[in-house]
C-alpha positions in Angstrom: -229.6 -158.5 -96.6 -226.1 -158.5 -94.6 -225.1 -161.3 -92.5 -223.6 -161.4 -88.9 -222.3 -164.2 -87.1 -223.3 -164.3 -83.5 -221.6 -165.3 -80.6 -221.1 -169.0 -82.1 -220.1 -168.1 -85.4 -223.1 -168.7 -87.7 -224.7 -166.3 -89.6 -228.6 -165.2 -88.5 -230.5 -165.3 -91.1 -234.4 -164.8 -92.3 -237.1 -167.5 -92.2 -236.7 -167.1 -96.1 -233.2 -168.0 -96.3 -233.5 -170.5 -93.7 -236.1 -172.6 -95.7 -238.3 -172.6 -93.7 -241.1 -174.8 -94.5 -244.9 -173.8 -96.1 -246.5 -177.3 -94.9 -246.1 -179.3 -91.9 -246.9 -182.6 -90.8 -247.3 -182.6 -86.4 -248.1 -185.7 -84.7 -250.2 -185.8 -82.0 -253.1 -187.8 -79.8 -256.0 -187.7 -77.6 -259.1 -188.4 -77.1 -262.1 -188.3 -79.4 -264.5 -186.2 -78.6 -267.4 -185.9 -82.1 -267.6 -186.8 -85.4 -269.5 -186.0 -87.9 -268.8 -187.8 -90.8 -272.0 -185.5 -93.1 -269.8 -182.5 -92.0 -266.5 -184.3 -92.1 -265.3 -182.7 -89.3 -264.7 -184.0 -85.6 -263.6 -182.8 -82.1 -260.4 -184.5 -80.6 -259.4 -182.2 -77.4 -261.6 -179.6 -77.5 -260.1 -178.6 -80.9 -262.2 -179.2 -83.9 -260.1 -180.0 -87.3 -261.4 -181.0 -90.8 -261.0 -184.1 -93.0 -262.3 -182.3 -96.0 -259.4 -182.8 -98.3 -258.9 -186.6 -97.4 -258.1 -188.6 -94.4 -257.2 -192.3 -93.3 -258.7 -193.8 -91.1 -256.3 -196.9 -89.5 -257.0 -199.6 -86.8 -255.1 -200.9 -83.7 -253.7 -203.9 -86.6 -253.0 -201.6 -89.4 -255.9 -201.7 -91.7 -257.6 -198.9 -92.9 -260.9 -198.5 -91.3 -264.1 -196.5 -91.9 -265.2 -193.6 -90.5 -267.8 -195.1 -89.5 -265.9 -196.9 -87.5 -264.8 -194.8 -84.7 -266.9 -193.8 -81.5 -266.5 -190.0 -79.3 -264.5 -191.4 -76.8 -262.1 -193.8 -78.3 -257.9 -192.5 -78.0 -256.9 -191.8 -81.6 -253.1 -190.1 -82.6 -253.9 -188.0 -85.1 -251.4 -185.7 -87.9 -252.4 -182.7 -88.8 -251.1 -181.3 -91.9 -251.0 -177.0 -91.5 -249.3 -174.2 -94.0 -249.9 -170.1 -93.6 -252.3 -170.2 -96.0 -254.7 -172.2 -94.5 -257.8 -171.0 -91.8 -258.2 -174.6 -90.5 -255.8 -177.4 -90.1 -256.3 -180.7 -92.4 -256.4 -183.5 -90.9 -254.3 -186.2 -92.5 -253.9 -189.2 -90.9 -256.1 -190.7 -88.0 -255.0 -194.5 -86.0 -257.4 -195.6 -83.5 -255.6 -196.0 -80.4 -258.5 -199.0 -79.1 -259.7 -201.9 -80.8 -263.2 -201.0 -81.8 -264.3 -204.7 -80.5 -263.1 -204.1 -77.0 -266.0 -201.7 -76.9 -268.3 -204.9 -77.3 -270.4 -205.4 -74.3 -268.8 -208.4 -72.5 -270.8 -211.5 -70.9 
């Protein structure tokens, strides 16, 4: 492949020669619509994600927590790991944005 300089003087190159990563990790946030621990899936902002490859659930103080402690309606930050070889994005980390104690009824 011959590289032709563009107007700025840099060489145009294709994705392979630029070293575009095959796996990307993207952070997002949203409201948890549903979680199915048995099927290892959850839906955030209307999109279903898998966590069958293992996911780290973290609470507001940075400590690990069980998936069962997260409830539909909770706001979460999550990191999505995807690659061009996967059919569905894989969530690798979920951080709960609300304190689970705040869900308890107040007297």
